[in-house]
C-alpha positions in Angstrom: -7.3 7.4 9.0 -7.7 9.2 5.9 -5.5 11.3 6.4 -2.2 8.5 5.2 -4.3 9.2 2.2 -3.6 11.1 -0.7 -5.4 13.2 -3.7 -4.5 12.4 -7.4 -5.9 15.8 -7.3 -3.8 17.6 -3.9 -0.8 15.7 -5.3 -0.7 17.3 -9.1 -1.3 20.6 -7.7 1.6 19.9 -5.8 4.0 19.1 -8.5 2.4 21.4 -10.6 3.7 24.3 -7.9 6.7 23.0 -7.9 7.2 21.7 -4.3 9.7 19.7 -3.2 10.2 17.8 -0.7 9.0 14.9 -1.6 9.3 11.5 -3.1 6.4 9.8 -5.5 7.6 6.1 -5.6 5.8 2.8 -7.1 6.4 -0.9 -5.2 4.5 -2.5 -8.6 7.1 -5.3 -9.9 9.9 -3.6 -12.2 7.8 -4.9 -16.2 5.1 -2.8 -14.5 6.8 0.4 -13.6 8.7 0.4 -16.8 5.6 -0.1 -19.3 4.3 3.2 -17.6 4.6 5.1 -14.1 4.0 8.4 -12.7 6.3 10.7 -14.2 9.4 11.2 -11.8 8.0 8.3 -9.6 11.2 5.9 -8.6 11.0 1.7 -8.5 11.0 0.4 -5.1 9.4 -3.3 -5.2 7.4 -4.5 -2.4 9.6 -7.3 -1.7 12.5 -4.8 -1.2 11.0 -1.5 0.3 11.6 -2.5 3.5 15.3 -2.9 3.2 15.7 -0.1 0.4 13.8 2.4 2.6 16.1 3.2 4.6 19.7 3.8 2.3 17.5 5.3 -0.4 14.8 7.9 1.2 15.3 10.7 3.3 12.7 10.7 7.1 12.2 14.3 5.9 10.0 14.0 3.1 6.3 13.3 2.1 6.5 10.0 0.3 3.8 9.4 -2.0 3.4 5.3 -2.8 1.0 3.7 -4.7 1.3 -0.1 -6.5 -1.6 -2.6 -8.2 -4.5 -1.1 -6.5 -4.7 0.9 -3.2 -4.6 -1.9 -0.6 -0.7 -2.6 -1.9 0.4 0.5 -1.7 -1.3 0.8 2.2 0.6 -2.1 3.0 3.5 0.4 1.2 2.7 2.7 3.5 2.4 0.4 6.8 6.2 -1.1 6.2 7.3 2.6 5.6 5.5 3.6 8.9 6.9 0.8 10.6 10.8 2.2 9.6 10.3 5.4 11.1 9.4 7.6 8.3 6.3 9.8 9.7 4.8 11.8 6.4 3.6 9.0 3.8 0.7 8.8 2.3 -1.0 6.3 0.2 -2.1 7.7 -3.3 -5.8 6.6 -3.7 -6.6 4.8 -7.0 -2.4 4.2 -7.9 -1.7 5.3 -11.9 -5.6 5.2 -12.9 -6.4 7.7 -11.2 -3.5 9.9 -12.1 -4.2 9.6 -15.4 -7.5 10.3 -14.9 -7.0 13.2 -13.6 -3.9 14.3 -16.5 -1.0 13.9 -14.2 1.9 13.4 -16.7 3.2 10.0 -17.3 6.8 7.9 -18.7 7.8 4.5 -20.6 6.6 2.4 -23.1 
């Protein structure tokens, strides 16, 4: 199960090296997303994830998810895996861990 979790340092390295073909999803509510999120992350609130996944996401891309807490991210990742997305990873520690390693964020 540990291979389904992404470490923020690994993700930051991928971004810095410009590795293509991955998507970061913030499953928190829109207000929280607008307040601050990982740079480049797209907002798909958890309630909309199952409906929007097939039309909004590419199955061949690696998908990284974070939410209010690790449990929410893990649940969101499970929703996507159930919808046929194989390369889905929950970002351990979410945006808090991301900020701790100096990852870029945007928002008001």
